[in-house]
ZANU-827765 format. One record per residue (C-alpha): x, y, z. Coordinates in steps of 0.25 Angstrom, whole numbers, plus 5000, padded with zeros to 4 digits. Last residue first. Example, Ala and Ser with C-alpha at 12.3 -4.5 7.8 and 13.67 -1.06 7.14 Angstrom:
    x    y    z
 5055 4996 5029
 5049 4982 5031
//
This chain:
    x    y    z
 4581 4971 5097
 4577 4982 5088
 4581 4975 5075
 4572 4963 5079
 4560 4972 5082
 4562 4980 5070
 4562 4967 5061
 4549 4962 5068
 4542 4975 5066
 4546 4976 5051
 4541 4961 5049
 4528 4964 5056
 4525 4976 5048
 4529 4969 5035
 4519 4958 5037
 4507 4966 5032
 4514 4974 5022
 4520 4961 5016
 4507 4954 5016
 4500 4965 5008
 4511 4965 4998
 4509 4950 4995
 4520 4947 4985
 4519 4937 4974
 4532 4930 4971
 4538 4930 4957
 4546 4943 4958
 4553 4937 4970
 4555 4924 4964
 4561 4930 4952
 4570 4939 4960
 4576 4928 4968
 4579 4920 4956
 4585 4931 4949
 4594 4934 4962
 4598 4919 4962
 4602 4920 4947
 4610 4932 4950
 4616 4925 4962
 4622 4914 4954
 4636 4918 4958
 4633 4929 4969
 4647 4930 4976
 4656 4929 4964
 4648 4937 4954
 4646 4948 4964
 4660 4948 4968
 4664 4950 4954
 4654 4961 4951
 4659 4969 4964
 4673 4968 4959
 4669 4973 4945
 4661 4985 4952
 4673 4988 4960
 4682 4988 4948
 4673 4997 4941
 4672 5006 4952
 4687 5007 4955
 4689 5007 4970
 4688 5020 4978
 4673 5018 4979
 4675 5005 4987
 4683 5012 4998
 4673 5023 4999
 4662 5013 5000
 4669 5006 5011
 4670 5019 5019
 4656 5023 5015
 4651 5010 5022
 4659 5012 5034
 4654 5027 5036
 4640 5022 5032
 4640 5012 5044
 4647 5019 5054
 4635 5025 5062
 4629 5011 5062
 4642 5004 5068
 4647 4994 5058
 4644 4980 5053
 4652 4975 5041
 4651 4965 5029
 4636 4962 5031
 4629 4949 5028
 4640 4941 5032
 4633 4933 5043
 4640 4939 5055
 4639 4953 5049
 4624 4951 5048
 4623 4945 5062
 4630 4958 5067
 4621 4967 5059
 4608 4961 5064
 4600 4950 5058
 4585 4950 5055
 4577 4937 5053
 4568 4936 5041
 4567 4921 5043
 4568 4915 5029
 4577 4926 5024
 4586 4926 5035
 4587 4911 5036
 4589 4910 5021
 4601 4920 5021
 4608 4912 5033
 4607 4899 5024
 4611 4906 5011
 4624 4913 5016
 4625 4926 5022
 4628 4936 5011
 4626 4927 4999
 4613 4922 5005
 4608 4936 5007
 4612 4940 4993
 4604 4929 4986
 4591 4927 4993
 4591 4942 4996
 4593 4947 4982
 4582 4958 4981
 4570 4949 4978
 4566 4943 4991
 4553 4935 4992
 4543 4943 5001
 4533 4938 5011
 4536 4948 5023
 4545 4937 5030
 4550 4932 5018
 4557 4945 5014
 4562 4948 5028
 4577 4947 5026
 4585 4953 5037
 4596 4962 5041
 4600 4971 5052
 4609 4983 5053
 4611 4992 5065
 4626 4988 5066
 4627 4995 5053
 4630 4986 5041
 4640 4985 5029
 4634 4977 5018
 4640 4972 5005
 4639 4972 4990
 4625 4977 4991
 4613 4969 4987
 4613 4963 5001
 4610 4977 5007
 4598 4978 4998
 4593 4964 5000
 4594 4967 5015
 4585 4979 5013
 4576 4971 5005
 4574 4962 5017
 4580 4970 5029
 4592 4979 5030
 4591 4984 5044
 4600 4995 5048
 4613 5003 5042
 4616 4993 5031
 4627 5000 5023
 4625 4991 5010
 4637 4993 5001
 4635 4993 4986
 4646 4990 4975
 4644 4992 4961
 4636 4985 4950
 4622 4987 4954
 4612 4978 4947
 4608 4969 4959
 4606 4981 4967
 4597 4987 4957
 4589 4974 4956
 4587 4974 4971
 4583 4989 4970
 4571 4985 4961
 4569 4989 4947
 4573 4976 4940
 4563 4969 4949
 4551 4975 4941
 4539 4966 4945
 4545 4964 4959
 4543 4979 4960
 4528 4977 4962
 4530 4969 4975
 4540 4979 4980
 4530 4991 4978
 4519 4983 4985
 4527 4982 4998
 4525 4996 5004
 4524 4994 5019
 4534 4983 5019
 4545 4993 5014
 4554 4983 5007
 4568 4981 5014
 4571 4987 5028
 4583 4995 5022
 4595 5000 5029
 4588 5004 5042
 4588 5015 5053
 4594 5022 5046
 4595 5027 5031
 4599 5015 5023
 4611 5010 5015
 4617 5007 5002
 4631 5011 4999
 4636 5012 4984
 4649 5010 4978
 4656 5014 4965
 4650 5027 4962
 4654 5036 4951
 4649 5027 4940
 4635 5029 4945
 4626 5018 4938
 4626 5008 4949
 4623 5019 4959
 4612 5024 4951
 4606 5010 4950
 4607 5008 4965
 4600 5022 4967
 4589 5018 4958
 4587 5005 4965
 4586 5012 4978
 4577 5022 4973
 4567 5011 4968
 4568 5004 4981
 4565 5017 4989
 4553 5021 4981
 4547 5007 4981
 4548 5005 4996
 4561 5000 5002
 4562 5000 5017
 4572 5011 5022
 4569 5008 5036
 4555 5014 5033
 4558 5027 5041
 4572 5026 5035
 4569 5028 5021
 4582 5032 5016
 4589 5021 5008
 4603 5026 5007
 4611 5024 4994
 4626 5029 4996
 4632 5030 4982
 4647 5029 4981
 4659 5036 4973
 4661 5047 4983
 4647 5050 4987
 4634 5048 4980
 4622 5048 4990
 4609 5041 4987
 4597 5043 4997
 4585 5034 4996
 4570 5037 5001
 4570 5051 4997
 4570 5046 4983
 4578 5046 4970
//
């Protein structure tokens, strides 16, 4: 594993915590690979029925580390090794405990979970287009499923950020709780779920997945193919990244 990610195994659940707070838990290659490995380990653990995914304060995940974009460009050549592929392969429930900003790849990570419980400090946004990237982690499918295609288009086309209250209104998150109560609330939910027969819960999850994302596998394949087929200018990502980060921090501090 890595010092950038912590995994705790407690009473039938895994708690997966992105732990790169100085970088707002932005995904560099080491963290992304560790996250993928942690998701696969959870899926293979017969003693765990549910996992919580969260971040170390002050953020959930700021997405790709815009200071290290070249690794993400290279990884497009091996998409099966990404955290997005690992998310898609998990057969058991995942709960996103969003404690702060969940931006771009961080939003894809949260959306890849079964549902989201958010802190009052949470914020959400998709800045792929703003930095010159096409999403490859399920954004065009899962965001539209969560809030409707027209609202999803607006967020992706503009890179606008929304706060926890607006996310609740749109149906992006299930609940918004006080920041210091977030993990307690999510652990209570996970404990209830852990008391249910694991195979039944997995089958229930599969049934909901099939019902809610009919045709989504094909859509995800289309998104992935477009993502892999587009050339990416890593230098441009680095040059515009500082401005995107500054803009986001300014909006979140208002």
